[in-house]
N, C-alpha and C positions, 0 to 999 in steps of 0.2 A: 503493499500500500503506500509506503514511504517513497518508493520508487516511482510510482505512478504520480504521487503529489509533486516530486521533483519535475517530472516529464511535463506536467500541467502548468507548473510556474515557470519552467524554462520558455514554452512555447505561448505563453501569454494567457492562459486560461484561468491561472490563479495568480492573485498578488502574493507577493512574498509575505513571510509572517513579519508581525510588528517587531521591530528591533529593540522597542523600549519594553513593550509588556511581555513580549516572548510568546504572545498569544497564536494559539496553532489555529487551523484552518477549521471551521465547524463542518458538520455533517451537511447542512444544507448548502454551504458554499462548495464542497466537494460534488456534490449531486449536480448543483448547476453547471460547475466546470465541465465535468464529465459529458453533461447533455449537450453543452456547447461544442464540445471536441468532437463529439459524435456527430452532430449536425454538419460541422465543417468539414469532417471526413467521410460524408456521406453513408454513415451508419444509421440504423434506428435510434433514435434518441429517447432511451430508457433511463439514462441517468444512473446506470448499473455497470460497475466495471466487469464487464462479461468477457468471454473468450476472445470475440470479434474486436472488441476495444482494445484490449490486451495486444492482439496480434498488430492491431494498426499501429499501436505505439512502438513496437519493435520493428516497424517497416523503415527503411532507410530513407532519410529525407534531409532537407534542407535546415540549416541552423537557424534560419530567421524565425522569429516569433509568428503565429498566424493571428494573433489578436494584440491589441495595443495595451494590454495589462501587464506585460512582462516589467521585470525590475527595472528601476531607473538607470542602472549600470549599463542596460542595454539599448539606451536611447539612440544610438547611431543606427541601430537596427530598427528602432520602433517609431522614429519620429514621424510627424506630419509628412503626407506627401510633398515630394520636392521633386525638381527637375533640373536638369542641366541648364543654365543660362546661356550656354554657347551652343553651336551646331557642328562643330568640327572637333572630334575628340580622338586622342591618340590613346595607344595601348600597347603593352609589352608584356610578354611572357618571361618573367624574371627567373624563375626556378621552374624545373621541369620534374615529371614524376620519376622517381628513382628505381622503383620495382616493374613498372610497366613495361611491356613489350614495345608501347608505342614509340616511335622516334620522335626526335625534336620537331622534324619538318612537319610531321603529321599532327602532333599537338599543336603547332602553330596554325596549321591549315585548318584544323577544327576549331580553334578559337576565331579565326577570320570568318567560316562560315556561320558560326554561331552569331556573331555581331552584325553580319550581313542580313540575317533573317530580320533583325530590327531596323536597320538601315534602309532596307529595300522598300518599307511602307512608311517611314517617317522622314522628316528633312535632316535627321541625324547623319554625319558621316564619320566614319571610323578610318583611322590609318595606323599602321604599325610604325613604331620608333625604336631606336636603339638606346636611347639614353634612359636617365633615371627620373625623368621627369613626365612621365606617361600620365594621363589623366587616369586610366585603368591599368593598374598593375595586378598582374596574374600570377599567383604563386602556388605551388604544391608543397603543403607542409604537413607535420604529425604534432599531434597532440598540442601542448602550448607552445605557440608561434607568435608570442608577443603582441598580440592585437586584443588581448582580454577575453577571447572568444576560443577556448581551446577544443581541439577536436576529441573524439572519444575513441578512437581504434576502428576496425573494420566494423562495417554496419553502423547504425545509429545516425549521427550527422555526418553528412559526406561533404558538404560545400556550404559557403556563405558569401555574402557580397554586401558592400556598404553603399547605402543610399547616396545619392548626390547631394551635396553640400558643400560647406567651406572648411570641414575639417581635414586634416592631411590623408585620411585613408577613403575619402569619398571615392565611389567607384572600384575601389580595390576588390578583386575576387579571389578567393582562396579555396583550393580544394583539398580534401584530405589524402595525403600520401599514403596513408594506411589502407585505402581501397584499392582494389584492382581494377584500374582503368582500362576500357577497352574500346572498340570501335568495330563495327561489323563483325562481331564475334558471336558464336554461338555457346559461349560460357555464360550459364545462367546465373553464376555468382559475380560475374564482372559489372562494374557501372559503366554505362555508356557514355563516354566524355562529351559527345556532341549533345545529347538530350540535357544533361545537366548544365553543360554551358550555357545553352541558350536560356534555361530558367533563372541562372544565376545573372546573367547579364540583364534580363528584365529587370532585376532588383537594381543593378547598377545604374540603370537609367530612370528608375523611380518607381518601378511596380512593386506592390506587397503581394501576399499570397491571396489567393481567391479559392473558393471551395468547389468551384465548378469542376466536375470530373473530367472533362475534356480540356481543361486549359492547361497549357505548359506551366502556369504560375500555380498550379496545385502544389502544395509543399512536399508530398510523398513521391518519390521516386517511382516512375511507371514504365521504366524499360526504355529500348531504343525508340526512335520516331522516324526512322527511315533515312532516306537518303539526303544528306545536306544539301545537295544541289536541286531538289525538288521539295524540300520541306515547306510546308505552309502554315503559318501560325493559325489556331483556332480563331475564329471570328471574335469571340468575346475579348480575346487577347489584344487583337488589334484596335477594337474599339475604345479599349482602356488607354493604350499607348497613343492613340490619335486624340484622346482627350487631354493628354499632358503636352504633345508636341505639335499635334497638326498631321495633316496627311501630305506624303509626298506627292508633287504634282502629277507624276505619272500614274498615281493609284486612284481608284474611284471608290469612295467609301459607301456610295448609295446602297449596294447590294452586296450579298455574300459573294465574295471573289470564288472563283472556281480554283482548285489547285494548280499550282504553276505547273505547265509542262515545258519551261524551257531547259535548254541543254547548254545554255551558257556556262562557261568554265571561269570561275575567278582565277586571279593569277596564283594564289596559293591553294593547293597544288595542281599540279597537272594529273588528270585521270589518264592512266595508261590504255592503250589500246590493245585488243585481244590478239595477242601475237600470233595465235593459232588459226586465226581466221581473217586477218588482215593481209592481204598480199604486199610484198615487198615493193616499197616506192623505189623506184629506178632513178627519180631525179633527187634523191638526198644527197645534199654536198657531204663532203668528207670535211669534218670540222679540223681535222690535223692538217690539212694541206690547202688551205684556202685563205683569202681575205674576207672580211665581213663588211656587209652592206652599212649596218648601223650596230651600235653599241650603246647600251644606256644602264644606268642603275635604277631600278623601279622598285619601290617599297624595301630598299636596304639589299636588293639582289641584283647580280649583273645579268644581263640579257645579250646574247650575241646573236644577231640577226643575218640571215644569209638566205637570198631567195623568198621562197615560200616559208621557210622554217626559223627556228631560233632553238639555242641552247639555253639553259638558265642554271647560274651557280648560286647557292645560297650565301648569306652573309658570313658564313664560316669557310666559304670557298669550296664547298661540296658540289661538284657535278651533279645534277638532279637525275639526269638519265644520258647514256651515252648515245640515245638516240634523239634526235632533235623533235620538237613539236611543231605542229602546222600554225602559223601566225592564225588563220582564220577560225581555228578551234577557240582559241583564246579571245580574240578581239573581233567580235561580230560586229559588222557595221564598214569593215574596210571594203573596198570593192572586190568582187570575186575574181576579176581578171588582174589583180595587182600582184606582179611577179616579184617585186622587191621593195625595200624602202630606202630612202635617202639617209633618214636621221631620226632619232627618238630621244625624248627627254621627259623626265617628271618635273613639273612645275613645283617649285618650293612653296609658292602662296598657296595653292589649295590641293595639292599632291595628285593634280590630274595629269595624265599622260597624252602627249603631244606627238603624233606621227606626221612624218613629212614625206611627200613624194611629188616630185616635180614642182609646179606651180601651186599645189594644193596641200592642205593641211587638216588633219582631224583631232578633235580632243576627246578623250575617254575618260570617265570616271570608272576605275576599277577596269571590267572588262565591257562595259556598255558605252557606245558611241553617244555623245551628246547631241541633242536635237540641232539642226542648223548646218551641219557639217557634211561634206567638206566646205572649206573656204580658202580664199586665195592667200598666198603667203604675203601679199601686199598688206594684209592686216597688221603685220609686224613692222611695216616699213622696209620690208625686203625687195630687191629687185626681182624681175622674172628671171626664170631659167633653175629654179631649185637651190636647194643648198647641200654642202658635203657633209656638215657636222653640226651639231647642236649639244652644248650641255651647260648645267648651272656651277657656276664657280662657287665653292664654300667660301672663299676670302671675301666677297662682297655680296652674295647671294644674287648675282646678276646672271643673265643668260647670255651665252656667246653662241653666235652663227658664223660659221665659217664656209667661205665659197673661193676656190682656187686659191690665190694670194691675198684675199682680203678677210677681214672679220669684222663683226658687228656686236654691240653689247646693248642687250634689251633689259629693260626693266619690267619683270614680270607682276610685280605688285601695283605699280602704276600703269602697266599695259601701253608702254611707248619705248621707242627707240631712244637711246641716251643720244645727246648732241655730239659732234664730232666725228663719227662714223659713217662710213667704213674706214679701218685703218688696215695698214699692210701686216701681214702674218709675220713678216721679218722681225716683228718687235718680240716674237714668241721664241727666244733663240734656242737653237737647236731642234725645234720641232719643224718637220718637214711639211709642204704643201704642194698638192691638194691632200687633204686628210680624208680617210674613210669615215671616222666618228672620233668623238671624244665623251668621256664620263667624269664625274666625280666618284670617288669610292669612299667606303666607310671608314678608311685609314686617315681621312682627311686630304689626301693628296688627289690629283686630277691625272687622267691617263688618256693619251692621244694614241690613235690607231692608223696605221697606214700598211696596206699590204699585210704581210705575215708578222709585222713588227710593232712595238709599242713603246711609248717614252713616258716617264713619270716626272710630273711637275709638281713640287710642293706648294702647300698652300702660301699665297701671297708673292710666288716666285713668277716670274716671265721667263723661265729658264728650266731645260730638260735637266735632269740630275745626270751625274758623272754614271759611266757604265751602261748607258743606254744606246740604241734600242736594244730590246730583248726579244724573245720568241713568244708570241701570242698563244700558239698551240701548246707550248710547253709549260707556261706559267699559269695560263688561264683554263685551257681546255683538257687538260689531263693526257697530254701527248708525249712520247718520247722523241728526241731529237731525230732519231732515226725515222719515225713515221712522219714529222713535220717536214723533212726534207726529201723524203721518197715520193716519186710520181705513182708508185704502185700501191699508196696508201689509200687510194680512192675507195677501194672496195671494204676496208677496214671498219668503216663506221657501220657497217652492217653486221659485222662479225664480232665486233667488240676490241678496242683499241688495248694494245699492250702497254702495261703499266710500269712506271719506274719503280724501282724498289721501294717498299714500304707503302705502295699503292695497291688497291684491290682493282682488277679490272671487270669484274661483275656487277651488273645492276640487280636489283631484288625489288619484289614487290612486297611492300610494307601496307598491309591493311586496305588493300586494294589500290595504293598509289605507287607508281614505280620509282624508286629511290636508288640512286647509284651510291655506292660506298667510296666512291673514288673522292680523294681530294687534291685539288690542284696546288702546285707550288705556290708560296706566298711571294708576290713580287717583292724585290728587293729594293 
């Protein structure tokens, strides 16, 4: 009975005992609390602590209270309805599950998809960042983890999140690392990470628990909810979040929306093709023996574009797959007859992605093209004829465009070209022209690419570092010098590249996602 009372107090059904008088709960208060708990949980409201009620109390669930009667010390969990005052929110997975078979990239991908569930229907925008100042910090922790709300081992409470507000933990989301986190698993004892993340991010943007059986905001764990790419929030959850933030312009709130049928793929991660049924693509370029049309850092990852394809490296320089992905499968809205790109970069002002080809450009939010595109590159103040390269320089947060032996400096925040441009690229000492492309990287440096080589420029410098150029294939694409030099390497991209010592040359399927265990050498 004492355990049940603790449970009822923990989740808001009973007030704590009076610390002055030490008075315990009366039987009438207990009966009312049990009745309220049964109603909220969808049980017959008898007020009796029967077997069904005890079983529900044992069900894994969210740490947050269901009602606002919880103790004062939990006020960050039980505050009045709040919401974010801004619409662009950053997130970061700070720590990862230690015992789960889920890889880091899969965990990050599931966080991305779970946040996207909410941003798809509201004006909120989420973007991943690498630093310590993310609005939503995500951690996998055990027991007491210094936030005042310890976890209780396997089962019981599995996760919690803090509501929006002005406290330093606002939006932070914690998962119990004593749970066995899974995805697309037949293991009945595992906790589906995507389903729990969607629920907790609902709290992180202001939603409280609700008793509706079909709601994702029901406090009890209800198992997997299906494919993250096609998951559709229950209508009641949509209405509640619309009451806080309004409706994204592309969504109609007038009727129950049908379950989304879109096959669009977010940037994180790529879904693999079924290699046993997909015929070999004969036009796939060899990453070890080619130059690239465009190179860009997007969401902290490196993208190498060639023809209709691209390769992706994570922020830790892990090559996601030896096989390239098709551009059109990720970014729907580019012309189907587009056979290559000129340049790509991510705007620092709003984290949207800009693609250039000839005299036109497209702007994407994640993998969705914005309305009204393509548009002429004259919008930037650029002359006709296309560009060779584009990147945002960390030194001054300006965007640089290159064409032949000229370059321009553009202010993405003010949406105007800086006066006094173009200038001659000779000012960038040691950098060749024309370029294939350029990008800023997570180490703070900028990298310039031409042919099979690249040059490194440190922040605030206008000069290539000593010891460059170096090999793109070797340092970025997990290729040996023999592969990158050999004309016979053209077929190797279909059979798997040979690795340097200490590198693995096999890709694996990780929970439905293809992940390469290769790591490229760090540019020096």
